[in-house]
C-alpha positions in Angstrom: 15.5 84.8 -46.9 13.8 86.0 -50.1 9.9 85.2 -50.5 10.5 82.6 -53.2 13.1 80.8 -51.2 10.9 80.7 -48.3 7.9 79.1 -50.3 10.6 76.4 -51.9 11.7 75.7 -48.4 8.0 75.1 -47.0 7.1 72.9 -50.1 9.9 70.5 -49.3 9.1 70.4 -45.7 5.5 69.7 -46.4 6.8 66.8 -49.2 9.1 65.2 -46.2 6.0 65.2 -43.9 3.4 63.6 -46.0 6.6 60.9 -46.6 6.8 60.1 -43.2 3.2 59.7 -42.6 3.0 57.6 -45.3 5.8 55.2 -43.9 4.2 55.2 -40.8 0.9 54.2 -42.0 2.1 51.5 -44.0 4.2 50.2 -40.7 1.1 50.3 -38.8 2.6 53.2 -36.8 1.9 56.6 -36.2 0.9 58.9 -33.4 -1.5 57.4 -30.6 -1.4 53.8 -32.7 0.2 50.6 -32.0 0.6 47.3 -34.1 -2.3 44.5 -33.8 -2.1 41.9 -31.1 -2.2 38.7 -32.6 -5.5 36.6 -31.9 -4.7 34.0 -29.4 -4.7 30.3 -30.7 -8.3 28.4 -30.6 -8.3 26.4 -27.5 -7.4 22.5 -27.5 -10.5 20.6 -26.8 -10.2 18.2 -24.3 -9.6 14.2 -24.9 -12.6 12.1 -25.9 -13.8 9.7 -23.4 -16.0 6.9 -24.8 -17.3 3.8 -23.3 -14.7 0.7 -24.0 -16.6 -2.1 -22.4 -19.5 -2.5 -19.8 -23.1 -2.1 -19.0 -23.5 1.5 -17.6 -26.8 0.7 -15.9 -26.1 -2.1 -13.6 -23.4 -4.8 -12.8 -23.1 -8.1 -13.9 -20.7 -10.9 -15.2 -21.6 -11.4 -19.0 -19.3 -12.1 -21.7 -20.0 -11.0 -25.3 -19.8 -8.0 -27.5 -18.7 -5.1 -25.8 -21.6 -3.0 -27.8 -24.1 -4.9 -26.2 -23.9 -7.7 -24.1 -20.5 -7.5 -21.6 -20.7 -6.6 -18.3 -18.6 -6.2 -15.2 -18.9 -6.3 -11.3 -19.0 -2.7 -9.7 -15.4 -3.1 -8.5 -12.9 -3.6 -11.0 -9.1 -3.9 -10.0 -6.1 -3.5 -12.3 -5.4 -4.2 -16.1 -2.5 -5.2 -18.3 -2.0 -5.2 -22.4 -0.8 -8.1 -23.7 1.8 -8.1 -26.6 -0.9 -8.8 -29.2 -3.1 -5.8 -27.9 -5.5 -7.7 -25.5 -6.5 -6.3 -22.0 -6.4 -8.4 -19.3 -8.7 -7.3 -16.2 -9.2 -8.3 -12.9 -13.0 -8.4 -12.0 -12.5 -8.2 -8.6 -16.2 -8.8 -7.1 -16.8 -11.5 -9.8 -13.8 -13.3 -8.6 -12.6 -13.7 -12.2 -10.0 -12.8 -15.0 -11.9 -11.4 -18.1 -10.1 -10.4 -21.1 -10.9 -7.7 -24.0 -10.3 -8.7 -27.5 -7.3 -6.6 -29.3 -10.2 -5.1 -31.4 -12.0 -3.9 -28.5 -15.1 -5.8 -29.6 -15.4 -8.9 -27.7 -15.1 -9.5 -23.9 -14.3 -13.0 -22.6 -13.5 -15.2 -19.4 -10.1 -15.9 -19.3 -10.3 -17.7 -15.8 -12.4 -18.4 -12.7 -15.7 -19.2 -11.9 -18.6 -19.2 -9.3 -17.4 -18.4 -5.8 -20.4 -18.2 -3.2 -20.7 -15.1 -1.1 -19.6 -15.8 2.2 -16.7 -18.4 1.3 -13.8 -18.4 3.9 -10.8 -17.8 2.2 -9.2 -21.2 1.2 -9.2 -24.3 -0.6 -12.5 -24.0 -2.2 -11.8 -20.5 -3.3 -8.2 -20.9 -4.6 -8.5 -24.1 -7.0 -6.1 -24.7 -9.7 -7.2 -26.1 -13.2 -8.4 -24.9 -16.9 -10.3 -21.6 -17.3 -13.6 -21.8 -15.4 -12.4 -24.7 -13.4 -10.3 -22.4 -11.6 -11.3 -20.0 -8.7 -10.3 -16.8 -7.3 -11.4 -14.5 -4.1 -11.1 -11.1 -4.7 -8.4 -10.8 -7.4 -7.3 -7.1 -7.1 -4.4 -7.0 -9.9 -2.9 -8.6 -13.0 0.3 -8.5 -15.0 1.3 -10.4 -18.7 4.9 -11.1 -19.1 6.1 -11.5 -23.0 5.2 -15.0 -23.3 1.6 -14.3 -22.8 1.8 -15.9 -18.7 -1.0 -13.8 -16.7 -0.1 -13.3 -13.0 -2.9 -12.5 -10.4 -2.6 -10.8 -7.0 -5.0 -13.2 -5.7 -5.5 -10.8 -2.6 -8.3 -12.5 -0.4 -6.6 -15.9 -0.8 -3.3 -14.5 -0.5 -1.6 -15.8 -3.1 0.2 -15.3 -6.3 -1.4 -17.2 -9.3 -0.3 -17.8 -12.8 -2.3 -18.3 -16.0 -0.5 -19.8 -19.2 -1.4 -18.4 -22.3 -3.8 -21.2 -22.9 -5.8 -20.6 -19.8 -4.1 -23.1 -17.1 -4.1 -21.7 -13.8 -1.5 -22.7 -11.3 -0.4 -21.0 -7.8 2.6 -19.7 -7.9 3.3 -18.8 -4.3 1.6 -18.5 -0.8 -0.8 -20.8 1.1 -4.6 -20.3 0.5 -6.3 -18.5 3.5 -3.0 -18.0 5.1 -1.8 -14.3 5.7 1.8 -14.3 6.5 5.4 -12.9 5.5 7.5 -16.0 5.4 10.1 -16.3 2.6 10.2 -19.4 0.8 9.3 -21.6 -2.3 6.1 -21.9 -3.3 3.4 -23.3 -0.5 6.4 -23.0 1.8 6.2 -19.0 1.7 3.2 -17.0 3.0 1.7 -13.9 1.5 -0.7 -11.5 2.8 -3.2 -9.3 1.2 -1.1 -9.0 -2.5 -2.6 -5.9 -3.8 -0.2 -5.1 -6.8 2.0 -6.9 -9.1 4.4 -6.5 -11.8 6.4 -8.7 -13.9 9.8 -8.3 -15.6 11.2 -9.8 -18.8 12.9 -12.8 -17.1 9.5 -13.6 -15.5 10.6 -12.2 -11.9 7.5 -11.4 -10.4 6.9 -8.4 -7.6 3.9 -8.2 -5.7 3.0 -5.4 -2.7 1.5 -6.3 0.6 0.8 -4.1 3.5 4.2 -2.3 4.2 6.6 -4.8 2.0 7.3 -5.9 -1.5 8.1 -9.3 -2.2 10.1 -10.9 -5.4 8.8 -14.3 -6.8 11.3 -15.9 -9.0 10.1 -17.7 -12.2 10.3 -21.2 -10.0 8.2 -20.0 -7.4 10.8 -18.8 -4.7 9.9 -16.0 -2.6 12.0 -13.4 -1.2 11.2 -10.0 0.5 12.9 -7.1 -1.3 11.3 -4.4 0.8 10.4 -4.9 4.1 9.1 -1.5 4.8 7.6 0.7 2.8 6.3 4.4 3.1 2.6 3.6 2.2 0.6 0.7 3.3 0.3 -0.8 -0.5 2.3 0.8 -3.2 1.6 0.2 -7.0 4.2 -1.4 -8.7 5.5 -1.4 -12.5 8.6 -2.3 -14.3 10.2 -1.0 -17.7 11.7 -2.8 -20.8 15.0 -3.3 -18.8 13.4 -5.0 -15.6 13.9 -2.1 -13.4 11.0 -2.1 -10.9 8.7 1.0 -9.5 6.7 1.7 -6.8 4.1 4.3 -6.5 4.5 5.1 -2.7 3.0 7.8 -0.8 3.6 10.6 -3.0 6.8 9.4 -4.7 7.8 7.4 -7.4 10.8 4.7 -6.3 13.1 3.1 -8.4 14.8 -0.2 -6.4 17.8 -1.6 -7.0 18.2 -5.6 -7.2 19.4 -5.5 -3.7 16.0 -3.6 -2.6 17.9 -0.1 -2.2 15.3 2.4 -3.4 16.0 5.9 -4.9 13.8 8.8 -5.4 12.6 9.4 -8.9 10.1 11.9 -8.6 8.3 13.4 -5.7 4.6 14.3 -5.6 
C-alpha cells in the first residue's frame, strides 16, 4: 500500500470515529455512561382532616353553629346521610338523636330529651312523642330511608325506634327494658341490645344484636334472619338494590332473603 493510500484510509477512519462519538453523545450514550433515570413523581399529600362539628375541649349537648357553639357527648355512635345531605347522628351518652345541616354549619336535636343518670331502662327512658318529648337510652346507631324517616337502634332500651321526617318518634319493635329474642309483631317481639341498624328501599329494617341479625318489616313484624353470627355484634349496611351486608369478625358477608350468607371479602 502506498504512503498516499495509507494516509487517505486513516483520514476516513478518523471521520467515521468522530461521527460515531457524535451520535453516542446525542443519544446520551457512550463508553461508561447511561441514560438519566427519570425523577420520581412528587409524593401525594395525605388527605386533609378538619373538624366538622363539636367542641374539642369538652363534651356537651349544645345545638347551634358548628363553628362556635355545637357540642356532643364523648360517646357518639353511628351516623347516616339523608337524601338531602343532612347527617343524622346518634349522640349516645346524651341520649339524643342530632342532625348536622347539609351545609355543615348548624347542629340541631332531631329527637330526645333528658334521661336522668341511673335511670333503669323501661317506660321512663323510652317514651314516644314529638322531638324533645321522646326519650332514648344509649342509642348507638341510626339509618335513614328514602322518605326521610330515621331508624334508631335504641340499645339500652332493647328497642328499634322510628323518627318521621317531621320528628315524631314511635316504637317500631321490642319491649322497653326487656332483653329477649322472641319474634313477633311490634311489642310482641323482644330484642336485646341492638347495636347496628340498616334499612332498604322497601322500608325493611335490619338490626344486629349479640350473635344474631333480626329483620323488621315496615309494619313492625320481627323475624330472625341469622340466629348465629361469627362475631358478637356485626355492623350492617344495605346497597341500592336492598341487599344486606355485614362486617362480621373479619369478613364481609352478603345475605340472601332466606338468611343464607356468602363471603364477599376476607379480612
